[in-house]
C-alpha positions in Angstrom: -48.3 -20.7 -10.3 -45.7 -22.6 -8.3 -43.0 -21.7 -10.8 -43.9 -18.0 -10.5 -43.6 -18.2 -6.8 -40.2 -19.9 -7.0 -39.0 -17.3 -9.6 -39.9 -14.4 -7.3 -38.5 -16.1 -4.2 -35.2 -16.6 -6.0 -35.2 -13.0 -7.3 -35.8 -11.5 -3.8 -33.2 -13.7 -2.3 -30.6 -12.6 -4.9 -31.4 -8.9 -4.3 -31.1 -9.5 -0.5 -27.7 -11.2 -0.9 -26.4 -8.3 -3.0 -27.5 -5.9 -0.5 -25.8 -7.7 2.3 -22.6 -7.9 0.3 -22.7 -4.1 -0.6 -23.2 -3.5 3.2 -20.1 -5.5 3.9 -18.0 -3.6 1.4 -19.2 -0.2 2.7 -19.0 -1.0 6.3 -15.8 -0.1 8.1 -13.8 -3.2 9.0 -14.5 -4.6 12.3 -11.7 -5.6 14.7 -13.7 -8.5 16.1 -15.5 -10.5 13.4 -13.6 -12.7 10.9 -16.6 -13.3 8.8 -16.5 -9.5 7.9 -13.0 -9.8 6.3 -13.2 -8.8 2.7 -10.9 -9.1 -0.3 -10.9 -5.3 -0.5 -9.2 -5.1 2.9 -6.5 -7.5 1.6 -6.1 -5.6 -1.5 -5.2 -2.4 0.4 -2.4 -4.0 2.4 1.1 -2.5 1.5 3.3 -5.6 1.8 3.2 -8.6 -0.4 3.5 -11.1 2.4 0.8 -9.4 4.4 -1.4 -9.1 1.4 -0.9 -12.8 0.6 -1.6 -13.9 4.1 -4.8 -11.9 4.2 -6.0 -13.5 0.9 -5.3 -16.9 2.4 -7.5 -16.1 5.3 -10.3 -14.6 3.0 -10.2 -17.8 0.7 -10.3 -20.1 3.9 -13.4 -18.4 5.1 -15.1 -18.9 1.8 -14.7 -22.7 1.9 -14.8 -23.5 5.7 -17.7 -23.1 8.2 -17.5 -20.0 10.2 -16.6 -21.9 13.4 -13.5 -23.5 11.6 -12.0 -20.4 10.3 -9.1 -19.3 12.7 -9.6 -15.8 14.1 -8.0 -12.9 12.2 -6.0 -10.2 13.9 -7.8 -7.0 14.3 -7.6 -4.4 11.6 -6.8 -0.7 12.2 -6.8 2.2 9.7 -3.7 4.3 9.8 -3.8 7.6 8.1 -0.7 8.3 5.9 0.4 11.6 4.3 -1.7 11.8 1.1 -0.4 12.2 -2.5 -3.1 14.8 -3.0 -3.3 17.1 0.0 -7.1 17.4 -0.5 -7.7 13.7 -0.4 -6.6 11.8 2.7 -5.2 8.4 2.1 -5.7 5.4 4.4 -3.5 2.4 4.8 -5.0 -0.8 6.5 -2.7 -2.2 9.1 -3.5 -5.7 10.5 -2.2 -6.3 14.0 -0.1 -9.5 14.3 1.8 -11.2 16.9 5.2 -10.4 15.2 7.4 -7.8 16.8 7.0 -4.4 15.0 10.4 -4.4 13.4 9.7 -7.8 11.9 6.1 -7.1 10.9 6.1 -7.3 7.0 3.0 -5.1 6.8 5.4 -2.1 7.2 7.9 -1.0 4.5 11.6 -2.2 4.5 12.9 1.1 5.7 10.2 1.5 8.4 11.2 -1.9 9.8 15.0 -1.4 9.6 15.0 1.9 11.3 11.7 1.5 13.3 10.3 4.7 11.9 6.7 4.1 13.1 5.2 3.2 16.5 3.9 0.0 15.0 7.3 -1.0 13.5 9.3 -0.4 16.7 10.9 -3.0 18.7 11.7 -0.7 21.6 15.1 0.2 23.1 18.2 -1.7 24.2 17.5 -4.9 22.1 20.1 -6.3 19.7 19.4 -6.2 16.0 21.5 -6.7 12.8 23.0 -3.7 11.1 25.1 -4.8 8.2 24.9 -8.6 7.3 26.6 -11.0 9.5 28.6 -12.9 6.9 31.2 -15.6 6.2 32.5 -16.4 2.8 35.4 -17.3 0.5 36.9 -14.3 -1.3 39.1 -14.7 -4.4 41.0 -11.6 -5.6 42.3 -11.1 -9.1 45.8 -11.0 -7.6 47.7 -11.1 -4.3 47.5 -8.1 -1.9 50.0 -5.4 -2.6 52.4 -3.9 -0.1 50.5 -1.5 2.2 51.6 2.1 1.8 50.6 5.6 3.0 51.9 9.1 2.5 52.4 9.4 6.3 55.9 8.8 7.6 56.8 5.3 8.6 53.6 3.8 7.1 55.0 1.6 4.4 54.8 -2.2 5.2 57.0 -5.0 3.9 56.2 -7.5 1.3 54.7 -10.7 2.6 53.6 -13.9 0.6 49.9 -13.3 1.1 47.6 -15.3 -1.0 44.9 -14.1 -3.3 42.1 -16.2 -1.6 41.0 -15.8 1.9 38.0 -16.2 4.2 35.9 -13.1 4.7 34.1 -12.7 8.0 31.7 -9.8 8.8 30.1 -9.0 12.3 27.7 -6.2 12.7 25.1 -5.4 15.5 23.3 -2.3 16.8 21.0 -1.2 19.6 18.6 1.6 19.9 19.6 3.6 22.9 16.6 6.0 23.0 13.5 6.9 20.9 11.0 9.8 20.8 13.7 12.4 21.3 12.2 14.9 18.8 9.1 13.1 17.8 7.9 13.0 21.3 4.4 11.5 21.8 3.7 11.5 18.0 1.2 8.6 17.6 2.8 7.4 14.3 6.3 8.7 13.9 9.2 7.4 16.0 12.9 8.7 15.9 15.8 6.8 17.2 19.3 7.1 18.6 21.4 4.1 17.8 24.8 2.6 18.6 26.2 0.3 16.1 29.5 -1.8 15.8 30.8 -3.5 12.7 33.9 -5.6 12.1 35.3 -7.0 8.8 38.1 -9.5 8.7 40.2 -11.2 6.1 41.6 -14.5 7.2 44.4 -16.3 5.2 43.1 -19.6 6.3 44.8 -21.4 3.4 48.2 -19.9 3.8 50.0 -22.5 5.9 53.4 -20.9 5.1 52.4 -17.8 7.2 50.6 -19.8 9.9 47.2 -18.8 8.6 47.1 -15.2 9.9 44.3 -12.6 9.9 45.6 -10.2 7.4 43.2 -7.3 8.2 40.4 -6.6 10.8 38.6 -3.2 10.5 36.6 -2.0 13.4 33.8 0.6 12.9 31.8 1.8 15.9 29.3 4.5 15.2 26.5 6.7 16.8 23.5 7.2 14.5 20.3 9.3 14.8 17.4 8.5 12.4 14.4 10.8 12.0 11.2 9.5 10.3 9.7 11.3 7.3 7.2 10.5 4.7 7.4 12.7 1.7 5.9 11.8 -1.7 8.4 12.0 -4.5 7.9 11.7 -8.3 7.1 8.2 -9.6 5.6 6.9 -6.4 8.9 7.1 -4.4 8.8 8.1 -0.7 11.4 9.8 1.4 11.3 7.7 4.5 14.1 9.1 6.8 16.9 11.4 7.3 19.5 11.5 10.0 23.1 12.0 11.0 26.0 9.9 12.3 29.5 9.9 13.8 31.7 7.0 12.8 35.3 5.9 13.7 37.0 3.3 11.6 40.5 1.8 12.3 42.2 -1.5 11.9 43.8 -1.6 15.4 47.4 -2.3 14.1 50.7 -0.8 14.9 53.0 1.0 12.5 53.5 0.6 9.7 50.0 -0.8 9.1 48.0 1.5 11.3 45.1 3.2 9.4 42.2 5.1 10.8 39.8 8.0 10.3 36.8 9.7 11.8 33.7 11.2 9.9 30.4 12.9 10.6 27.7 12.2 8.0 24.2 13.1 6.8 22.0 10.2 5.7 18.7 9.6 4.0 16.7 6.9 2.3 13.8 6.5 -0.2 11.7 3.6 -1.2 9.3 2.4 -3.9 6.8 0.1 -2.3 8.5 -3.0 -1.0 10.6 -3.6 -4.2 13.2 -0.8 -4.3 15.3 1.0 -1.6 18.0 3.5 -2.1 20.1 4.9 0.8 23.0 7.3 0.9 25.4 9.2 3.1 27.4 12.4 2.6 30.3 12.8 5.1 33.0 15.2 6.2 36.3 13.8 7.6 37.2 15.1 11.0 40.7 16.7 10.7 43.6 15.2 12.6 47.0 16.5 13.6 49.5 15.6 10.8 51.6 13.7 13.3 48.7 11.4 14.1 47.2 11.1 10.7 47.7 7.5 9.3 46.3 8.2 5.9 46.1 11.9 5.0 44.9 11.2 1.4 42.1 8.7 2.3 39.2 10.9 0.9 41.1 11.1 -2.4 40.3 7.4 -2.8 37.2 6.8 -0.7 35.5 10.3 -1.4 32.9 11.9 0.6 29.7 10.0 -0.1 28.3 6.6 -0.8 25.1 5.2 -2.2 23.5 1.8 -1.8 20.5 0.4 -3.7 18.5 -2.8 -3.3 15.9 -4.5 -5.6 13.7 -7.2 -4.2 13.2 -9.1 -7.3 10.9 -11.6 -5.8 10.3 -13.4 -2.5 13.6 -15.2 -2.7 16.0 -12.9 -4.5 17.5 -9.5 -3.9 20.0 -7.6 -6.0 22.1 -4.8 -4.5 24.8 -2.3 -5.5 27.0 0.0 -3.6 29.1 2.9 -5.0 31.4 5.5 -3.3 33.2 8.5 -4.5 36.7 9.5 -4.8 38.7 7.4 -7.2 35.7 5.1 -6.7 34.5 1.6 -6.1 31.4 -0.5 -6.9 30.1 -3.7 -5.2 27.5 -5.8 -6.7 25.6 -8.3 -4.6 23.0 -11.1 -5.0 21.2 -12.4 -1.9 19.0 -15.6 -2.1 16.8 -16.7 0.7 17.6 -20.1 2.3 14.4 -21.7 3.9 11.0 -19.9 4.4 11.1 -16.5 2.8 8.7 -15.1 5.4 10.6 -16.4 8.5 14.2 -16.9 7.4 16.9 -14.4 7.6 19.6 -16.6 6.2 20.9 -15.9 2.7 23.2 -17.3 0.1 25.4 -14.4 -0.6 27.5 -13.5 -3.8 29.5 -10.2 -4.1 31.7 -8.7 -6.7 33.9 -5.7 -5.6 36.0 -3.5 -7.9 37.9 -0.4 -6.8 39.5 1.2 -3.8 38.7 0.5 -0.1 38.3 -3.2 -0.1 39.8 -3.0 3.3 41.2 -0.1 5.3 44.8 -1.0 4.7 44.1 -1.3 1.1 42.3 2.0 0.8 44.7 3.3 -1.9 45.0 0.0 -3.8 42.6 -1.0 -6.6 41.3 -4.6 -6.1 38.9 -7.0 -7.7 37.4 -9.5 -5.3 34.7 -12.1 -5.9 33.2 -13.6 -2.6 30.6 -16.3 -2.1 29.2 -17.4 1.3 26.4 -17.1 3.7 24.9 -14.0 5.3 22.4 -13.4 8.2 20.4 -10.1 7.5 18.3 -7.9 9.6 17.8 -10.3 12.5 
């Protein structure tokens, strides 16, 4: 008799536990109670880092007393454009103490261009644009004499070395947001100003007193507009925009080179693994007397495309190609330090083609560079 009582007691206890578990799965996530965090919520997170952190908290609450589990951030449901227009999709966003543009729950392009309210860091703050980098570059041969079809633009032969230090500086700030998106609760457009500078330093060339051979300056104004269109294969069109860019090397004749462009841009991504961005530009015409390089689009073309593959938490591969007579740059970035917190990378690049520097726009070069880079700070 006692065995039967024990059996039915255990049976009803198991049924009650299953009912409680089913209720926890079906119940909408609460922003207050850590004990209600479920593995289903973690599974729905978009970013690998956010998903892993969520599973860590879930596993911790399975083994620790409720009082010992650190409180979890509140969970909000954010509606995303559905793949099937008849079935609304939901993305679970966990609120964190990280700034929006550094919150890895959002996609790479959303963080980079601050395309959503939650991924925005506001206006007039400084952020990285292109990587800040320093490295050793070794070319297949010494730089050739600089030339251009423009009158008085042919330089003189100087004993430059094939190896030099390469220094890249690049920053930007968002001047305004919500210009066209207004009070949209999710989407956030932005007007940006960016400045980039790339220098080649003949640091080992004692015979020439270690000069900077080139320094290219590139200020630009950029407008980014958020989109979220589903494309075949799971890709998403995340933004479009336009820009105005000036590039010059700030030198006197015969080495002066410069041009101005307007461009359209866009970017797509596949999860947090693959990103492809591109620009199509139109050169702004100049008076022939002031044109330092009338044939520059012949060599640099009217478009470029960049792609990045996040192989794993530590390694990223990238490629850049541009039109005209063409060029390609292959890149490998490896995280130094904590992959969640560190923006420091070991950087390796291989460049082949035209446009290594502005003064070399019509010279084909092969350059291998190894160094350090600070990305998306």
